[in-house]
C-alpha positions in Angstrom: 4.2 4.1 -30.3 4.2 5.6 -26.8 2.3 4.5 -23.7 -0.5 6.4 -22.0 -2.9 6.3 -19.0 -6.3 7.9 -19.0 -7.6 10.5 -16.6 -11.2 10.9 -17.8 -13.4 10.1 -20.8 -17.0 10.3 -22.0 -19.0 8.9 -24.9 -17.6 11.6 -27.2 -14.4 10.3 -28.7 -13.1 13.8 -29.0 -13.1 14.3 -25.3 -10.7 11.5 -24.3 -7.9 13.1 -22.2 -4.6 11.3 -21.8 -1.0 11.8 -20.9 1.4 10.3 -23.4 5.0 9.1 -23.0 6.8 8.4 -26.3 9.5 5.8 -26.8 12.3 8.3 -26.6 11.0 9.5 -23.2 10.6 5.9 -22.0 14.2 5.3 -22.8 15.3 8.3 -20.8 13.1 7.3 -17.8 14.5 3.8 -17.8 18.0 5.1 -17.8 17.3 7.6 -15.0 15.6 4.9 -12.9 18.5 2.6 -13.4 21.1 5.1 -12.4 19.3 6.4 -9.4 18.3 2.9 -8.1 21.7 1.4 -8.6 23.5 4.4 -7.0 21.2 4.4 -4.0 21.6 0.7 -3.4 25.4 0.8 -3.6 25.5 3.7 -1.1 23.2 1.8 1.2 25.2 -1.3 0.9 28.4 0.5 1.9 26.8 2.4 4.7 25.0 -0.7 6.2 28.1 -2.9 5.8 30.2 -0.4 7.7 27.5 0.0 10.4 27.2 -3.8 10.7 30.9 -4.3 11.1 31.4 -1.5 13.6 28.3 -2.5 15.6 29.2 -6.2 15.4 25.7 -6.8 14.0 25.6 -9.9 11.7 21.9 -9.1 10.7 22.9 -5.6 9.6 25.7 -7.1 7.4 23.1 -9.5 5.9 20.8 -6.6 5.3 23.7 -4.8 3.5 24.2 -7.8 1.2 20.4 -7.7 0.6 20.7 -4.1 -0.6 23.5 -5.0 -2.9 21.3 -7.8 -4.4 18.7 -5.2 -5.3 21.1 -3.9 -7.9 20.6 -7.2 -9.8 16.8 -7.0 -9.5 16.9 -3.6 -11.1 19.1 -5.0 -13.9 16.4 -7.7 -14.5 13.7 -5.0 -14.7 15.8 -3.0 -17.2 16.5 -6.1 -19.4 12.8 -6.9 -19.3 11.7 -3.5 -20.4 14.4 -3.3 -23.1 13.3 -6.6 -24.6 9.6 -5.6 -24.4 10.3 -2.5 -26.5 11.8 -4.5 -29.4 9.9 -4.3 -32.6 8.1 -7.4 -34.0 10.1 -9.8 -36.1 9.5 -13.0 -38.0 9.8 -15.1 -34.9 7.6 -12.8 -32.7 5.1 -11.3 -35.1 3.0 -9.8 -32.3 5.9 -8.1 -30.6 7.9 -8.8 -27.4 5.7 -7.1 -24.7 5.4 -10.3 -22.7 9.2 -10.2 -22.0 8.4 -7.6 -19.4 6.0 -10.0 -17.8 8.8 -12.6 -17.6 10.9 -10.0 -15.7 8.0 -9.3 -13.4 7.7 -13.0 -12.6 11.4 -13.3 -11.8 11.2 -10.2 -9.5 8.1 -11.5 -7.8 9.9 -14.9 -7.2 12.9 -13.1 -5.8 10.6 -11.1 -3.5 8.9 -14.3 -2.4 12.2 -16.0 -1.6 13.3 -12.9 0.5 10.0 -13.0 2.4 10.3 -16.7 3.1 13.9 -16.2 4.2 13.0 -13.5 6.7 10.1 -15.5 8.1 12.2 -18.7 8.4 14.8 -16.8 10.3 12.2 -15.4 12.7 10.5 -18.8 13.4 13.9 -20.5 13.8 15.0 -18.0 16.4 11.8 -18.3 18.3 12.0 -22.2 18.3 15.6 -22.2 19.2 15.2 -19.3 21.7 18.2 -17.9 19.9 17.8 -14.2 20.2 21.4 -13.1 20.5 21.9 -12.8 16.7 18.8 -10.6 16.4 19.9 -8.2 19.1 21.7 -5.2 17.6 22.7 -3.0 20.5 24.9 -0.6 18.6 23.6 2.9 18.1 25.0 3.0 14.6 22.9 0.0 13.7 19.8 2.0 14.8 20.9 4.9 12.6 21.5 2.6 9.7 18.1 1.1 10.0 16.4 4.5 10.1 18.4 5.7 7.0 17.5 2.5 5.2 13.8 3.0 5.9 13.8 6.6 4.6 15.8 5.9 1.5 14.0 2.7 0.5 10.5 4.3 1.1 11.6 7.2 -1.1 12.9 4.8 -3.8 9.5 3.0 -3.6 7.5 6.1 -4.4 10.0 7.3 -7.0 10.1 4.0 -8.9 6.3 3.5 -8.5 5.7 7.0 -10.1 7.7 6.2 -13.2 6.5 2.6 -13.4 2.9 3.9 -13.6 3.9 6.6 -16.1 5.5 4.1 -18.6 3.1 1.3 -17.6 5.9 -1.1 -16.6 5.0 -4.2 -14.6 8.7 -5.0 -14.2 9.5 -1.6 -12.6 6.4 -1.8 -10.5 7.6 -5.1 -9.1 11.0 -3.4 -8.5 9.2 -0.6 -6.7 7.5 -3.1 -4.3 10.8 -4.7 -3.8 12.0 -1.3 -2.4 8.9 -1.2 -0.2 9.7 -4.7 1.1 13.2 -3.5 2.0 11.8 -0.5 3.9 9.5 -2.8 5.8 12.4 -5.1 6.6 14.3 -2.2 8.0 11.3 -1.2 10.1 11.3 -4.7 11.5 15.1 -4.4 12.2 14.5 -1.1 13.9 11.8 -2.5 16.1 13.9 -5.5 16.9 16.9 -3.4 17.8 14.8 -1.1 19.9 13.1 -3.9 21.9 16.4 -5.8 22.1 18.0 -2.7 23.7 15.0 -2.6 26.1 15.5 -6.3 27.1 12.9 -7.9 24.7 15.0 -9.5 21.9 12.2 -11.9 21.0 10.3 -9.0 19.3 12.8 -9.0 16.5 11.8 -12.5 15.5 8.1 -11.7 15.9 8.5 -8.6 13.7 10.3 -10.8 11.1 7.3 -13.1 10.8 4.9 -10.1 10.4 7.2 -8.7 7.7 7.3 -12.1 6.0 3.5 -12.2 5.7 3.4 -8.7 4.1 6.2 -9.4 1.6 4.6 -12.7 0.6 1.3 -11.0 0.0 3.0 -8.4 -2.2 4.9 -11.0 -4.2 1.7 -13.0 -4.8 -0.2 -9.8 -5.9 2.6 -9.0 -8.4 2.8 -12.6 -9.6 -1.0 -12.8 -10.2 -1.1 -9.5 -12.1 1.8 -10.6 -14.3 0.3 -14.0 -14.9 -2.9 -12.3 -15.9 -1.1 -10.3 -18.5 0.5 -13.5 -19.9 -2.7 -15.6 -20.1 -5.0 -13.4 -22.3 -6.8 -12.0 -19.3 -9.4 -9.4 -20.2 -8.8 -5.7 -19.3 -10.6 -4.3 -16.3 -14.3 -3.2 -16.5 -13.4 0.5 -16.5 -11.2 0.2 -19.6 -13.8 -2.0 -21.3 -16.4 0.6 -20.7 -14.2 3.3 -22.1 -13.6 1.2 -25.3 -17.3 0.4 -25.6 -18.2 4.1 -25.2 -15.7 5.1 -27.8 -17.0 2.6 -30.4 -20.6 3.6 -29.7 -19.7 7.3 -30.2 -19.6 6.7 -34.0 -23.1 7.5 -35.3 -23.0 4.7 -37.9 -22.7 2.1 -35.1 -26.2 1.1 -34.1 -25.2 -1.7 -31.7 -22.2 -3.6 -30.4 -22.9 -7.3 -30.6 -19.6 -8.4 -29.1 -16.6 -6.8 -27.4 -13.6 -8.9 -26.2 -10.3 -7.7 -24.9 -7.1 -9.5 -23.9 -3.9 -8.3 -22.2 -0.6 -8.9 -24.0 2.0 -7.7 -21.7 1.2 -4.0 -21.1 -0.8 -3.8 -24.4 -4.4 -4.6 -25.2 -5.9 -6.5 -28.1 -9.6 -5.9 -28.9 -12.1 -7.8 -30.9 -15.5 -6.1 -31.7 -18.6 -7.0 -33.7 -20.7 -4.0 -34.6 -24.1 -3.6 -36.3 -24.5 -1.0 -39.1 -27.1 -0.4 -41.8 -27.4 -3.6 -43.8 -28.2 -1.8 -47.0 -24.9 0.1 -46.9 -22.4 -0.5 -49.7 -19.5 -2.8 -48.7 -16.9 -0.1 -49.5 -18.7 2.4 -47.2 -19.0 -0.2 -44.4 -15.3 -1.1 -44.7 -14.4 2.6 -44.5 -16.4 2.9 -41.2 -14.5 -0.1 -39.8 -11.2 1.4 -40.8 -12.0 4.7 -39.1 -12.9 3.0 -35.9 -9.8 0.8 -36.1 -7.4 3.7 -36.7 -9.2 6.0 -34.2 -9.1 3.4 -31.5 -5.4 2.8 -31.9 -4.8 6.5 -31.9 -6.9 7.4 -28.8 -6.0 4.4 -26.7 -2.3 4.0 -27.1 -2.3 0.9 -24.9 -4.5 -0.8 -27.5 -2.1 -2.3 -29.9 -4.6 -3.8 -32.3 -8.4 -4.0 -32.8 -10.3 -6.4 -35.1 -13.6 -5.0 -36.3 -16.3 -7.4 -37.7 -19.4 -5.8 -39.2 -22.9 -7.3 -38.9 -25.9 -6.0 -40.8 -28.6 -4.4 -38.6 -31.2 -7.0 -37.6 
């Protein structure tokens, strides 16, 4: 079954509009994301490493190593998505979707460590009044910082687009990792610029500001991922769409209960509906089956729905 996201809906279940990405397309997208991301990070690593060595800039060399480490975060995302797509088995009868959440948690933790490291370096330099290591006077270092900003920001939007398309929390976390790298390079650019103007302390100040942004991003990713692992309900908009769909069946006179829970990037639904109490059991069961099958067809992120029938009060 593929994944989808909804653009609009109304109470008529025939007017649900969606874009669908099947499993074959997901595999191609994951492969393309992996190749593009790994290739860009390797090129950035080589370019920034050479720039750091030529300019005698230790910070730029560290930033180059950081770019190389991004290759491993992408691999983590790929592994998470691959495991999440595995079919259910005897040991995991509800599927493996939460493996992608595990990858998202790992990536958010890495992002948090990166942010703390940048902030610690900035605070330490201010306390020690040690600004020489932050001053990168070489012009090639400026060029490397600008190239890194452009490439990493482009990678953020590129990865974010496909992460939303395939509904992947792991690749969304990887996208924000790219954004954090772009912001880090902005800080490096500001620091280099001010250092060349005689204010090297601004590099350390910029590092602290970058640290705060990265930490906020990592916490947001972590909380979203944890929500998907702890049976959090889906958002109000999706709940309203599900309620409207069930109510669109003329036999349903009232919805007594509607519960949802996130399971990785999938949704499980439990609903209690009222129908005519004098209806034959076979007919009532057929209605429940139609709602069940229709729900899983129209909402491809709904993996399963349990329908309980109550007689009309």
